[in-house]
C-alpha positions in Angstrom: 95.1 81.6 125.0 93.5 80.7 121.2 90.4 79.9 119.5 90.2 75.8 118.6 90.0 76.6 115.0 93.4 78.7 115.5 95.3 76.2 117.3 94.4 73.5 114.9 95.2 75.4 111.6 98.5 76.3 113.4 99.1 72.7 114.2 97.8 71.9 110.5 100.9 74.6 109.6 103.4 73.6 111.4 103.4 69.7 110.9 105.8 67.7 112.4 109.3 69.2 111.7 108.3 72.4 112.7 107.7 74.6 116.5 104.7 76.4 117.0 107.2 79.1 117.7 108.9 78.6 114.1 105.4 79.4 112.3 104.3 81.7 114.1 107.5 83.8 113.7 107.5 82.3 109.6 103.5 84.2 109.8 105.3 87.4 111.2 108.6 87.4 108.9 106.3 87.2 106.2 103.8 89.8 107.0 104.2 93.6 105.0 106.5 95.4 106.7 105.1 98.5 108.3 106.4 101.7 105.7 108.4 104.7 107.3 109.5 106.1 104.6 113.2 105.1 106.1 114.9 103.8 103.2 114.0 107.2 101.2 116.6 108.8 102.5 119.6 106.9 100.8 118.2 107.8 97.1 116.4 111.6 98.0 117.9 114.2 95.5 119.7 110.9 93.5 117.5 111.9 90.2 118.7 115.8 90.7 120.5 117.2 87.7 119.6 113.9 85.6 118.4 115.4 82.4 115.5 113.3 81.5 114.9 113.6 86.3 114.5 117.5 84.7 112.5 117.3 81.6 110.0 114.9 83.3 109.4 117.5 86.5 109.5 120.3 84.2 106.1 118.6 82.4 104.4 117.9 85.1 105.3 121.1 86.8 103.9 122.6 84.0 101.0 120.2 84.2 100.3 120.6 87.1 100.3 124.9 86.7 98.0 123.6 84.4 95.0 121.7 86.6 95.6 124.6 89.3 93.8 126.6 86.8 90.9 124.6 85.1 90.7 124.1 88.5 90.7 127.3 90.0 88.3 128.6 87.7 85.5 126.2 88.0 85.4 126.8 91.8 84.8 130.3 91.0 82.1 129.2 88.9 80.8 127.6 91.3 80.6 130.3 93.7 79.5 132.8 92.1 
């Protein structure tokens, strides 16, 4: 059972050449897919050994270490 308003919207979407099942199936296919990370297995580690990737990771690590030191200093000041 569905609300009249929903039925009317589905009826309008289906027109005369589709079934209600087709309209519902299309709506379900169009919705955002649940993210599982399954596709990451295929590309995991693919950039290792790439010089540009290595440089970006090196710079990122330095930046995060600097941020972490600054955060620790600020936290120590707040605790004193």
